[in-house]
N, CA and C atoms of all chains as a GROMACS GRO file, in nm:
protein
  594
    1UNK      N    1  11.851  10.662  10.873
    1UNK     CA    2  11.906  10.779  10.968
    1UNK      C    3  11.783  10.858  11.022
    2UNK      N    4  11.773  10.858  11.156
    2UNK     CA    5  11.679  10.953  11.202
    2UNK      C    6  11.695  11.100  11.182
    3UNK      N    7  11.574  11.154  11.153
    3UNK     CA    8  11.562  11.313  11.126
    3UNK      C    9  11.531  11.351  11.241
    4UNK      N   10  11.587  11.497  11.294
    4UNK     CA   11  11.516  11.548  11.414
    4UNK      C   12  11.396  11.589  11.405
    5UNK      N   13  11.320  11.527  11.523
    5UNK     CA   14  11.170  11.562  11.529
    5UNK      C   15  11.162  11.699  11.600
    6UNK      N   16  11.076  11.782  11.525
    6UNK     CA   17  11.028  11.940  11.588
    6UNK      C   18  10.989  11.916  11.728
    7UNK      N   19  11.046  12.011  11.826
    7UNK     CA   20  10.991  11.993  11.960
    7UNK      C   21  10.851  12.093  11.942
    8UNK      N   22  10.821  12.095  12.082
    8UNK     CA   23  10.695  12.160  12.108
    8UNK      C   24  10.683  12.318  12.054
    9UNK      N   25  10.780  12.367  12.072
    9UNK     CA   26  10.772  12.514  12.055
    9UNK      C   27  10.805  12.541  11.882
   10UNK      N   28  10.881  12.460  11.821
   10UNK     CA   29  10.898  12.438  11.671
   10UNK      C   30  10.756  12.422  11.623
   11UNK      N   31  10.702  12.325  11.678
   11UNK     CA   32  10.565  12.256  11.610
   11UNK      C   33  10.426  12.401  11.622
   12UNK      N   34  10.452  12.449  11.726
   12UNK     CA   35  10.375  12.579  11.761
   12UNK      C   36  10.405  12.669  11.674
   13UNK      N   37  10.530  12.695  11.619
   13UNK     CA   38  10.558  12.813  11.530
   13UNK      C   39  10.530  12.752  11.374
   14UNK      N   40  10.530  12.619  11.353
   14UNK     CA   41  10.484  12.561  11.217
   14UNK      C   42  10.362  12.611  11.202
   15UNK      N   43  10.266  12.570  11.314
   15UNK     CA   44  10.114  12.619  11.307
   15UNK      C   45  10.099  12.744  11.277
   16UNK      N   46  10.154  12.816  11.342
   16UNK     CA   47  10.134  12.981  11.345
   16UNK      C   48  10.176  13.024  11.210
   17UNK      N   49  10.276  12.970  11.144
   17UNK     CA   50  10.327  13.023  10.998
   17UNK      C   51  10.232  12.973  10.906
   18UNK      N   52  10.172  12.840  10.924
   18UNK     CA   53  10.079  12.795  10.826
   18UNK      C   54   9.957  12.763  10.916
   19UNK      N   55   9.874  12.858  10.909
   19UNK     CA   56   9.727  12.853  10.993
   19UNK      C   57   9.604  12.750  10.930
   20UNK      N   58   9.655  12.748  10.813
   20UNK     CA   59   9.545  12.639  10.723
   20UNK      C   60   9.578  12.500  10.747
   21UNK      N   61   9.689  12.458  10.808
   21UNK     CA   62   9.708  12.329  10.853
   21UNK      C   63   9.686  12.302  11.007
   22UNK      N   64   9.624  12.177  11.022
   22UNK     CA   65   9.595  12.163  11.151
   22UNK      C   66   9.654  12.018  11.206
   23UNK      N   67   9.699  12.025  11.299
   23UNK     CA   68   9.778  11.906  11.391
   23UNK      C   69   9.686  11.780  11.378
   24UNK      N   70   9.759  11.650  11.386
   24UNK     CA   71   9.679  11.546  11.352
   24UNK      C   72   9.752  11.414  11.426
   25UNK      N   73   9.699  11.316  11.419
   25UNK     CA   74   9.808  11.192  11.492
   25UNK      C   75   9.869  11.200  11.606
   26UNK      N   76   9.824  11.267  11.698
   26UNK     CA   77   9.892  11.318  11.829
   26UNK      C   78  10.023  11.383  11.804
   27UNK      N   79   9.988  11.462  11.711
   27UNK     CA   80  10.085  11.579  11.693
   27UNK      C   81  10.225  11.537  11.603
   28UNK      N   82  10.180  11.407  11.532
   28UNK     CA   83  10.294  11.349  11.453
   28UNK      C   84  10.260  11.402  11.309
   29UNK      N   85  10.173  11.472  11.279
   29UNK     CA   86  10.158  11.526  11.139
   29UNK      C   87  10.059  11.630  11.121
   30UNK      N   88  10.077  11.688  11.014
   30UNK     CA   89   9.960  11.800  10.987
   30UNK      C   90   9.886  11.751  10.847
   31UNK      N   91   9.782  11.824  10.862
   31UNK     CA   92   9.674  11.793  10.732
   31UNK      C   93   9.599  11.923  10.694
   32UNK      N   94   9.595  11.927  10.550
   32UNK     CA   95   9.523  12.040  10.492
   32UNK      C   96   9.431  12.010  10.402
   33UNK      N   97   9.304  12.055  10.398
   33UNK     CA   98   9.205  11.977  10.285
   33UNK      C   99   9.183  12.124  10.181
   34UNK      N  100   9.208  12.094  10.060
   34UNK     CA  101   9.174  12.179   9.956
   34UNK      C  102   9.056  12.148   9.876
   35UNK      N  103   8.963  12.235   9.863
   35UNK     CA  104   8.841  12.214   9.748
   35UNK      C  105   8.856  12.282   9.630
   36UNK      N  106   8.850  12.204   9.519
   36UNK     CA  107   8.857  12.285   9.397
   36UNK      C  108   8.717  12.277   9.321
   37UNK      N  109   8.714  12.323   9.200
   37UNK     CA  110   8.601  12.328   9.131
   37UNK      C  111   8.574  12.213   9.057
   38UNK      N  112   8.648  12.130   9.025
   38UNK     CA  113   8.626  12.006   8.969
   38UNK      C  114   8.765  11.920   8.990
   39UNK      N  115   8.738  11.796   8.908
   39UNK     CA  116   8.861  11.706   8.935
   39UNK      C  117   8.989  11.747   8.821
   40UNK      N  118   8.946  11.818   8.726
   40UNK     CA  119   9.055  11.872   8.669
   40UNK      C  120   9.144  11.985   8.745
   41UNK      N  121   9.089  12.073   8.816
   41UNK     CA  122   9.158  12.160   8.879
   41UNK      C  123   9.239  12.096   9.010
   42UNK      N  124   9.189  11.997   9.090
   42UNK     CA  125   9.224  11.904   9.172
   42UNK      C  126   9.330  11.841   9.130
   43UNK      N  127   9.328  11.800   9.003
   43UNK     CA  128   9.456  11.707   8.952
   43UNK      C  129   9.575  11.803   8.909
   44UNK      N  130   9.556  11.900   8.872
   44UNK     CA  131   9.634  12.031   8.828
   44UNK      C  132   9.717  12.073   8.955
   45UNK      N  133   9.650  12.072   9.063
   45UNK     CA  134   9.720  12.105   9.214
   45UNK      C  135   9.817  11.993   9.226
   46UNK      N  136   9.761  11.875   9.239
   46UNK     CA  137   9.822  11.743   9.258
   46UNK      C  138   9.928  11.731   9.198
   47UNK      N  139   9.931  11.762   9.068
   47UNK     CA  140  10.052  11.732   8.977
   47UNK      C  141  10.159  11.832   9.013
   48UNK      N  142  10.134  11.951   9.060
   48UNK     CA  143  10.220  12.044   9.102
   48UNK      C  144  10.282  12.016   9.223
   49UNK      N  145  10.203  11.957   9.331
   49UNK     CA  146  10.250  11.905   9.443
   49UNK      C  147  10.344  11.781   9.430
   50UNK      N  148  10.303  11.703   9.327
   50UNK     CA  149  10.403  11.586   9.293
   50UNK      C  150  10.526  11.622   9.248
   51UNK      N  151  10.549  11.719   9.176
   51UNK     CA  152  10.671  11.803   9.136
   51UNK      C  153  10.750  11.846   9.256
   52UNK      N  154  10.691  11.930   9.332
   52UNK     CA  155  10.760  11.974   9.445
   52UNK      C  156  10.791  11.834   9.555
   53UNK      N  157  10.700  11.746   9.560
   53UNK     CA  158  10.762  11.637   9.633
   53UNK      C  159  10.894  11.548   9.592
   54UNK      N  160  10.887  11.547   9.459
   54UNK     CA  161  11.000  11.479   9.426
   54UNK      C  162  11.111  11.582   9.429
   55UNK      N  163  11.106  11.706   9.404
   55UNK     CA  164  11.233  11.810   9.411
   55UNK      C  165  11.275  11.813   9.573
   56UNK      N  166  11.186  11.792   9.632
   56UNK     CA  167  11.213  11.794   9.788
   56UNK      C  168  11.262  11.655   9.864
   57UNK      N  169  11.216  11.564   9.757
   57UNK     CA  170  11.245  11.400   9.823
   57UNK      C  171  11.174  11.373   9.947
   58UNK      N  172  11.051  11.447   9.967
   58UNK     CA  173  10.977  11.446  10.077
   58UNK      C  174  10.854  11.438  10.028
   59UNK      N  175  10.755  11.320  10.043
   59UNK     CA  176  10.633  11.305   9.973
   59UNK      C  177  10.522  11.304  10.076
   60UNK      N  178  10.413  11.354  10.018
   60UNK     CA  179  10.270  11.371  10.119
   60UNK      C  180  10.182  11.245  10.119
   61UNK      N  181  10.113  11.217  10.228
   61UNK     CA  182  10.019  11.119  10.191
   61UNK      C  183   9.901  11.170  10.182
   62UNK      N  184   9.799  11.139  10.083
   62UNK     CA  185   9.711  11.220  10.026
   62UNK      C  186   9.603  11.145   9.958
   63UNK      N  187   9.480  11.208   9.990
   63UNK     CA  188   9.351  11.118   9.949
   63UNK      C  189   9.285  11.250   9.870
   64UNK      N  190   9.238  11.172   9.740
   64UNK     CA  191   9.161  11.271   9.650
   64UNK      C  192   8.999  11.178   9.618
   65UNK      N  193   8.894  11.261   9.622
   65UNK     CA  194   8.794  11.237   9.569
   65UNK      C  195   8.741  11.342   9.485
   66UNK      N  196   8.735  11.340   9.363
   66UNK     CA  197   8.678  11.427   9.259
   66UNK      C  198   8.755  11.567   9.300
   67UNK      N  199   8.683  11.671   9.321
   67UNK     CA  200   8.728  11.818   9.356
   67UNK      C  201   8.804  11.825   9.498
   68UNK      N  202   8.810  11.737   9.575
   68UNK     CA  203   8.874  11.729   9.705
   68UNK      C  204   9.008  11.688   9.717
   69UNK      N  205   9.097  11.742   9.789
   69UNK     CA  206   9.232  11.674   9.804
   69UNK      C  207   9.268  11.707   9.946
   70UNK      N  208   9.297  11.600  10.048
   70UNK     CA  209   9.332  11.590  10.185
   70UNK      C  210   9.484  11.565  10.154
   71UNK      N  211   9.555  11.658  10.216
   71UNK     CA  212   9.705  11.638  10.222
   71UNK      C  213   9.739  11.622  10.358
   72UNK      N  214   9.830  11.512  10.392
   72UNK     CA  215   9.880  11.489  10.536
   72UNK      C  216  10.030  11.485  10.498
   73UNK      N  217  10.102  11.566  10.602
   73UNK     CA  218  10.251  11.549  10.587
   73UNK      C  219  10.324  11.506  10.722
   74UNK      N  220  10.385  11.417  10.704
   74UNK     CA  221  10.449  11.364  10.841
   74UNK      C  222  10.587  11.306  10.765
   75UNK      N  223  10.705  11.293  10.875
   75UNK     CA  224  10.811  11.222  10.845
   75UNK      C  225  10.848  11.098  10.910
   76UNK      N  226  10.847  10.983  10.822
   76UNK     CA  227  10.852  10.838  10.864
   76UNK      C  228  10.963  10.836  10.959
   77UNK      N  229  11.078  10.906  10.908
   77UNK     CA  230  11.223  10.886  10.981
   77UNK      C  231  11.218  11.004  11.084
   78UNK      N  232  11.137  11.048  11.114
   78UNK     CA  233  11.158  11.146  11.234
   78UNK      C  234  11.139  11.090  11.366
   79UNK      N  235  11.231  11.100  11.458
   79UNK     CA  236  11.224  11.048  11.593
   79UNK      C  237  11.223  10.915  11.611
   80UNK      N  238  11.150  10.877  11.699
   80UNK     CA  239  11.145  10.710  11.723
   80UNK      C  240  11.052  10.645  11.638
   81UNK      N  241  10.944  10.696  11.614
   81UNK     CA  242  10.834  10.627  11.542
   81UNK      C  243  10.762  10.741  11.449
   82UNK      N  244  10.834  10.824  11.376
   82UNK     CA  245  10.756  10.897  11.275
   82UNK      C  246  10.741  11.043  11.357
   83UNK      N  247  10.730  11.156  11.285
   83UNK     CA  248  10.653  11.277  11.344
   83UNK      C  249  10.701  11.391  11.248
   84UNK      N  250  10.676  11.505  11.294
   84UNK     CA  251  10.695  11.605  11.214
   84UNK      C  252  10.862  11.647  11.221
   85UNK      N  253  10.885  11.709  11.095
   85UNK     CA  254  11.031  11.756  11.120
   85UNK      C  255  11.042  11.878  11.005
   86UNK      N  256  11.140  11.940  11.000
   86UNK     CA  257  11.146  12.050  10.907
   86UNK      C  258  11.142  12.042  10.775
   87UNK      N  259  11.127  11.888  10.738
   87UNK     CA  260  11.087  11.867  10.596
   87UNK      C  261  10.949  11.907  10.556
   88UNK      N  262  10.863  11.855  10.662
   88UNK     CA  263  10.719  11.900  10.671
   88UNK      C  264  10.690  12.028  10.643
   89UNK      N  265  10.772  12.135  10.714
   89UNK     CA  266  10.739  12.254  10.720
   89UNK      C  267  10.769  12.338  10.603
   90UNK      N  268  10.884  12.271  10.538
   90UNK     CA  269  10.939  12.308  10.403
   90UNK      C  270  10.811  12.283  10.306
   91UNK      N  271  10.774  12.150  10.308
   91UNK     CA  272  10.671  12.128  10.199
   91UNK      C  273  10.553  12.209  10.232
   92UNK      N  274  10.501  12.224  10.344
   92UNK     CA  275  10.387  12.316  10.381
   92UNK      C  276  10.387  12.446  10.296
   93UNK      N  277  10.501  12.495  10.323
   93UNK     CA  278  10.521  12.638  10.271
   93UNK      C  279  10.538  12.635  10.142
   94UNK      N  280  10.581  12.527  10.082
   94UNK     CA  281  10.558  12.524   9.914
   94UNK      C  282  10.444  12.491   9.862
   95UNK      N  283  10.376  12.414   9.936
   95UNK     CA  284  10.191  12.374   9.890
   95UNK      C  285  10.137  12.508   9.923
   96UNK      N  286  10.147  12.598  10.042
   96UNK     CA  287  10.069  12.706  10.048
   96UNK      C  288  10.097  12.802   9.950
   97UNK      N  289  10.248  12.790   9.910
   97UNK     CA  290  10.239  12.899   9.811
   97UNK      C  291  10.191  12.891   9.676
   98UNK      N  292  10.168  12.763   9.633
   98UNK     CA  293  10.073  12.710   9.512
   98UNK      C  294   9.914  12.762   9.525
   99UNK      N  295   9.867  12.748   9.666
   99UNK     CA  296   9.719  12.750   9.680
   99UNK      C  297   9.651  12.899   9.659
  100UNK      N  298   7.003  11.245   8.824
  100UNK     CA  299   6.957  11.122   8.785
  100UNK      C  300   7.038  11.006   8.860
  101UNK      N  301   6.943  10.898   8.891
  101UNK     CA  302   7.021  10.796   8.942
  101UNK      C  303   7.060  10.713   8.850
  102UNK      N  304   7.170  10.619   8.854
  102UNK     CA  305   7.223  10.541   8.777
  102UNK      C  306   7.208  10.397   8.839
  103UNK      N  307   7.161  10.313   8.736
  103UNK     CA  308   7.133  10.175   8.791
  103UNK      C  309   7.233  10.094   8.865
  104UNK      N  310   7.197  10.050   8.987
  104UNK     CA  311   7.307   9.971   9.067
  104UNK      C  312   7.316   9.851   9.022
  105UNK      N  313   7.443   9.795   9.028
  105UNK     CA  314   7.453   9.668   9.000
  105UNK      C  315   7.364   9.569   9.088
  106UNK      N  316   7.298   9.454   9.055
  106UNK     CA  317   7.245   9.352   9.148
  106UNK      C  318   7.347   9.262   9.183
  107UNK      N  319   7.301   9.187   9.282
  107UNK     CA  320   7.411   9.076   9.336
  107UNK      C  321   7.473   8.997   9.255
  108UNK      N  322   7.400   8.923   9.126
  108UNK     CA  323   7.476   8.876   9.041
  108UNK      C  324   7.558   8.964   8.936
  109UNK      N  325   7.523   9.062   8.910
  109UNK     CA  326   7.622   9.165   8.830
  109UNK      C  327   7.749   9.170   8.916
  110UNK      N  328   7.723   9.204   9.053
  110UNK     CA  329   7.841   9.247   9.127
  110UNK      C  330   7.938   9.110   9.139
  111UNK      N  331   7.860   8.985   9.173
  111UNK     CA  332   7.948   8.873   9.165
  111UNK      C  333   8.027   8.886   9.025
  112UNK      N  334   7.953   8.888   8.916
  112UNK     CA  335   8.031   8.887   8.778
  112UNK      C  336   8.129   8.988   8.799
  113UNK      N  337   8.123   9.112   8.817
  113UNK     CA  338   8.219   9.224   8.846
  113UNK      C  339   8.348   9.147   8.935
  114UNK      N  340   8.321   9.082   9.034
  114UNK     CA  341   8.452   9.058   9.100
  114UNK      C  342   8.516   8.902   9.035
  115UNK      N  343   8.446   8.853   8.976
  115UNK     CA  344   8.516   8.736   8.906
  115UNK      C  345   8.573   8.779   8.787
  116UNK      N  346   8.534   8.877   8.731
  116UNK     CA  347   8.610   8.950   8.608
  116UNK      C  348   8.723   8.997   8.646
  117UNK      N  349   8.730   9.078   8.774
  117UNK     CA  350   8.823   9.164   8.825
  117UNK      C  351   8.886   9.122   8.947
  118UNK      N  352   8.950   8.987   8.982
  118UNK     CA  353   8.988   8.922   9.078
  118UNK      C  354   9.074   9.004   9.187
  119UNK      N  355   9.137   9.115   9.134
  119UNK     CA  356   9.232   9.183   9.209
  119UNK      C  357   9.158   9.290   9.310
  120UNK      N  358   9.044   9.307   9.264
  120UNK     CA  359   8.949   9.412   9.335
  120UNK      C  360   8.876   9.330   9.442
  121UNK      N  361   8.852   9.394   9.570
  121UNK     CA  362   8.802   9.321   9.671
  121UNK      C  363   8.645   9.417   9.708
  122UNK      N  364   8.562   9.365   9.736
  122UNK     CA  365   8.426   9.445   9.778
  122UNK      C  366   8.440   9.513   9.927
  123UNK      N  367   8.407   9.637   9.932
  123UNK     CA  368   8.401   9.704  10.050
  123UNK      C  369   8.274   9.793  10.065
  124UNK      N  370   8.294   9.853  10.177
  124UNK     CA  371   8.182   9.918  10.210
  124UNK      C  372   8.024   9.890  10.206
  125UNK      N  373   8.038   9.760  10.262
  125UNK     CA  374   7.910   9.678  10.261
  125UNK      C  375   7.853   9.666  10.111
  126UNK      N  376   7.963   9.645  10.038
  126UNK     CA  377   7.896   9.607   9.892
  126UNK      C  378   7.899   9.720   9.814
  127UNK      N  379   7.915   9.831   9.854
  127UNK     CA  380   7.887   9.969   9.797
  127UNK      C  381   8.021  10.002   9.712
  128UNK      N  382   8.144   9.961   9.712
  128UNK     CA  383   8.249   9.985   9.642
  128UNK      C  384   8.330   9.873   9.638
  129UNK      N  385   8.430   9.894   9.533
  129UNK     CA  386   8.526   9.796   9.527
  129UNK      C  387   8.677   9.876   9.531
  130UNK      N  388   8.764   9.804   9.589
  130UNK     CA  389   8.903   9.852   9.618
  130UNK      C  390   9.013   9.778   9.562
  131UNK      N  391   9.122   9.851   9.511
  131UNK     CA  392   9.250   9.745   9.491
  131UNK      C  393   9.367   9.845   9.516
  132UNK      N  394   9.458   9.772   9.580
  132UNK     CA  395   9.600   9.853   9.616
  132UNK      C  396   9.695   9.822   9.495
  133UNK      N  397   9.768   9.912   9.465
  133UNK     CA  398   9.870   9.911   9.381
  133UNK      C  399  10.003   9.910   9.451
  134UNK      N  400  10.106   9.856   9.437
  134UNK     CA  401  10.239   9.872   9.506
  134UNK      C  402  10.358   9.898   9.374
  135UNK      N  403  10.414   9.995   9.391
  135UNK     CA  404  10.513  10.047   9.286
  135UNK      C  405  10.652  10.046   9.353
  136UNK      N  406  10.760  10.066   9.280
  136UNK     CA  407  10.881  10.076   9.324
  136UNK      C  408  10.940  10.235   9.369
  137UNK      N  409  10.856  10.317   9.357
  137UNK     CA  410  10.887  10.445   9.403
  137UNK      C  411  10.778  10.536   9.375
  138UNK      N  412  10.790  10.663   9.430
  138UNK     CA  413  10.685  10.767   9.403
  138UNK      C  414  10.667  10.803   9.242
  139UNK      N  415  10.780  10.822   9.186
  139UNK     CA  416  10.754  10.843   9.015
  139UNK      C  417  10.682  10.729   8.964
  140UNK      N  418  10.697  10.590   8.982
  140UNK     CA  419  10.621  10.488   8.922
  140UNK      C  420  10.456  10.522   8.956
  141UNK      N  421  10.468  10.534   9.099
  141UNK     CA  422  10.322  10.541   9.148
  141UNK      C  423  10.257  10.679   9.064
  142UNK      N  424  10.321  10.767   9.056
  142UNK     CA  425  10.273  10.896   9.009
  142UNK      C  426  10.238  10.873   8.871
  143UNK      N  427  10.310  10.796   8.782
  143UNK     CA  428  10.294  10.790   8.672
  143UNK      C  429  10.184  10.697   8.603
  144UNK      N  430  10.140  10.600   8.701
  144UNK     CA  431  10.003  10.520   8.710
  144UNK      C  432   9.912  10.610   8.755
  145UNK      N  433   9.926  10.672   8.839
  145UNK     CA  434   9.794  10.777   8.870
  145UNK      C  435   9.743  10.886   8.766
  146UNK      N  436   9.870  10.899   8.693
  146UNK     CA  437   9.854  11.040   8.576
  146UNK      C  438   9.760  10.945   8.481
  147UNK      N  439   9.779  10.823   8.462
  147UNK     CA  440   9.727  10.732   8.359
  147UNK      C  441   9.587  10.726   8.383
  148UNK      N  442   9.559  10.706   8.524
  148UNK     CA  443   9.427  10.680   8.579
  148UNK      C  444   9.335  10.818   8.529
  149UNK      N  445   9.434  10.927   8.592
  149UNK     CA  446   9.336  11.056   8.588
  149UNK      C  447   9.288  11.056   8.439
  150UNK      N  448   9.359  11.046   8.351
  150UNK     CA  449   9.330  11.052   8.196
  150UNK      C  450   9.194  10.980   8.180
  151UNK      N  451   9.204  10.851   8.219
  151UNK     CA  452   9.100  10.778   8.209
  151UNK      C  453   8.969  10.820   8.273
  152UNK      N  454   8.996  10.874   8.398
  152UNK     CA  455   8.876  10.901   8.470
  152UNK      C  456   8.807  11.026   8.391
  153UNK      N  457   8.903  11.111   8.361
  153UNK     CA  458   8.824  11.235   8.288
  153UNK      C  459   8.758  11.195   8.139
  154UNK      N  460   8.819  11.081   8.088
  154UNK     CA  461   8.758  11.045   7.981
  154UNK      C  462   8.644  10.975   7.974
  155UNK      N  463   8.602  10.911   8.088
  155UNK     CA  464   8.503  10.835   8.111
  155UNK      C  465   8.396  10.908   8.221
  156UNK      N  466   8.433  11.034   8.259
  156UNK     CA  467   8.383  11.114   8.346
  156UNK      C  468   8.348  11.034   8.464
  157UNK      N  469   8.416  10.981   8.529
  157UNK     CA  470   8.395  10.880   8.653
  157UNK      C  471   8.556  10.883   8.715
  158UNK      N  472   8.541  10.896   8.824
  158UNK     CA  473   8.644  10.924   8.922
  158UNK      C  474   8.657  10.855   9.034
  159UNK      N  475   8.808  10.806   9.057
  159UNK     CA  476   8.831  10.697   9.167
  159UNK      C  477   8.824  10.786   9.306
  160UNK      N  478   8.804  10.722   9.421
  160UNK     CA  479   8.869  10.784   9.526
  160UNK      C  480   8.981  10.717   9.567
  161UNK      N  481   9.082  10.781   9.615
  161UNK     CA  482   9.218  10.734   9.602
  161UNK      C  483   9.327  10.793   9.692
  162UNK      N  484   9.389  10.689   9.764
  162UNK     CA  485   9.484  10.738   9.872
  162UNK      C  486   9.634  10.708   9.819
  163UNK      N  487   9.718  10.782   9.832
  163UNK     CA  488   9.852  10.750   9.782
  163UNK      C  489   9.968  10.794   9.881
  164UNK      N  490  10.051  10.718   9.909
  164UNK     CA  491  10.166  10.746  10.010
  164UNK      C  492  10.282  10.668   9.930
  165UNK      N  493  10.374  10.757   9.926
  165UNK     CA  494  10.492  10.715   9.832
  165UNK      C  495  10.475  10.602   9.704
  166UNK      N  496  10.481  10.503   9.724
  166UNK     CA  497  10.511  10.412   9.598
  166UNK      C  498  10.344  10.318   9.614
  167UNK      N  499  10.275  10.337   9.702
  167UNK     CA  500  10.154  10.282   9.718
  167UNK      C  501  10.019  10.357   9.682
  168UNK      N  502   9.941  10.292   9.618
  168UNK     CA  503   9.830  10.378   9.568
  168UNK      C  504   9.698  10.273   9.593
  169UNK      N  505   9.594  10.328   9.685
  169UNK     CA  506   9.492  10.250   9.710
  169UNK      C  507   9.372  10.312   9.643
  170UNK      N  508   9.302  10.242   9.529
  170UNK     CA  509   9.215  10.298   9.460
  170UNK      C  510   9.076  10.241   9.502
  171UNK      N  511   8.955  10.309   9.518
  171UNK     CA  512   8.824  10.272   9.583
  171UNK      C  513   8.734  10.350   9.454
  172UNK      N  514   8.650  10.248   9.390
  172UNK     CA  515   8.558  10.289   9.314
  172UNK      C  516   8.414  10.262   9.338
  173UNK      N  517   8.331  10.385   9.338
  173UNK     CA  518   8.172  10.362   9.400
  173UNK      C  519   8.128  10.480   9.287
  174UNK      N  520   7.991  10.445   9.303
  174UNK     CA  521   7.924  10.552   9.225
  174UNK      C  522   7.822  10.632   9.318
  175UNK      N  523   7.840  10.744   9.313
  175UNK     CA  524   7.758  10.826   9.409
  175UNK      C  525   7.614  10.834   9.375
  176UNK      N  526   7.583  10.836   9.252
  176UNK     CA  527   7.465  10.858   9.205
  176UNK      C  528   7.380  10.737   9.186
  177UNK      N  529   7.449  10.615   9.222
  177UNK     CA  530   7.374  10.467   9.205
  177UNK      C  531   7.285  10.444   9.319
  178UNK      N  532   7.174  10.389   9.290
  178UNK     CA  533   7.099  10.345   9.371
  178UNK      C  534   7.031  10.444   9.468
  179UNK      N  535   6.991  10.421   9.594
  179UNK     CA  536   6.940  10.531   9.679
  179UNK      C  537   7.049  10.629   9.749
  180UNK      N  538   7.147  10.551   9.754
  180UNK     CA  539   7.270  10.660   9.839
  180UNK      C  540   7.404  10.577   9.812
  181UNK      N  541   7.427  10.571   9.689
  181UNK     CA  542   7.557  10.506   9.621
  181UNK      C  543   7.558  10.367   9.608
  182UNK      N  544   7.667  10.344   9.535
  182UNK     CA  545   7.687  10.201   9.506
  182UNK      C  546   7.775  10.152   9.396
  183UNK      N  547   7.745  10.051   9.339
  183UNK     CA  548   7.842  10.000   9.238
  183UNK      C  549   7.775  10.003   9.110
  184UNK      N  550   7.818  10.040   9.007
  184UNK     CA  551   7.719  10.051   8.873
  184UNK      C  552   7.827   9.998   8.757
  185UNK      N  553   7.763  10.012   8.639
  185UNK     CA  554   7.844   9.950   8.513
  185UNK      C  555   7.981  10.063   8.491
  186UNK      N  556   7.942  10.181   8.544
  186UNK     CA  557   8.080  10.286   8.535
  186UNK      C  558   8.198  10.221   8.615
  187UNK      N  559   8.180  10.149   8.734
  187UNK     CA  560   8.277  10.122   8.806
  187UNK      C  561   8.329  10.008   8.741
  188UNK      N  562   8.250   9.909   8.687
  188UNK     CA  563   8.316   9.779   8.624
  188UNK      C  564   8.408   9.845   8.483
  189UNK      N  565   8.352   9.950   8.438
  189UNK     CA  566   8.429   9.982   8.293
  189UNK      C  567   8.569  10.061   8.351
  190UNK      N  568   8.552  10.119   8.471
  190UNK     CA  569   8.691  10.237   8.495
  190UNK      C  570   8.782  10.099   8.555
  191UNK      N  571   8.737  10.004   8.630
  191UNK     CA  572   8.812   9.882   8.692
  191UNK      C  573   8.884   9.809   8.576
  192UNK      N  574   8.810   9.758   8.484
  192UNK     CA  575   8.864   9.724   8.340
  192UNK      C  576   8.989   9.792   8.281
  193UNK      N  577   8.963   9.910   8.280
  193UNK     CA  578   9.068  10.017   8.209
  193UNK      C  579   9.186  10.013   8.307
  194UNK      N  580   9.160  10.040   8.437
  194UNK     CA  581   9.263  10.049   8.539
  194UNK      C  582   9.336   9.903   8.515
  195UNK      N  583   9.290   9.791   8.512
  195UNK     CA  584   9.339   9.659   8.520
  195UNK      C  585   9.436   9.642   8.369
  196UNK      N  586   9.396   9.705   8.290
  196UNK     CA  587   9.441   9.706   8.136
  196UNK      C  588   9.592   9.784   8.152
  197UNK      N  589   9.594   9.877   8.263
  197UNK     CA  590   9.725   9.953   8.257
  197UNK      C  591   9.830   9.875   8.350
  198UNK      N  592   9.750   9.820   8.453
  198UNK     CA  593   9.858   9.737   8.543
  198UNK      C  594   9.944   9.633   8.527
   0.00000   0.00000   0.00000
């Protein structure tokens, strides 16, 4: 089932609401990089995000190396071939609340 | 402090011992991709690897999207500008033992 994709105005609002995220993949995703003091801190953050992701049934694409975590949010079921949806806005807000 | 880099013969032995890993980054890293049934399983695996990494004080570079985990092992302190070391062989063996 396709999820409604954010239109241009909604995407602009998402970025305005979450200024630490930047648009990527030709507008189909948002990304934020987090830098922690060490792996233990980074992992603690990732563990909290993992719980959010399961609770929201919406999961990040993410990369971790030691104290750095790069989080990318996109909705594979949005639009024709993936894009941003309200699910990404919700998860971004939840992640921002942790950081 | 530089960590001794594996020589060609040692690298060959590493790949022979751990056939599920493939050489990448011009011989400076090894990678293995794991596919699980869902995020919960993938996260359980990642949590176990995180504990190994802290215990061995050697951490993976890894990417996760839902049920897939791509693990890359390299030693930033090895050789002139990073490469494979005995630390990668040890962590690969520990990860293989989980999988």
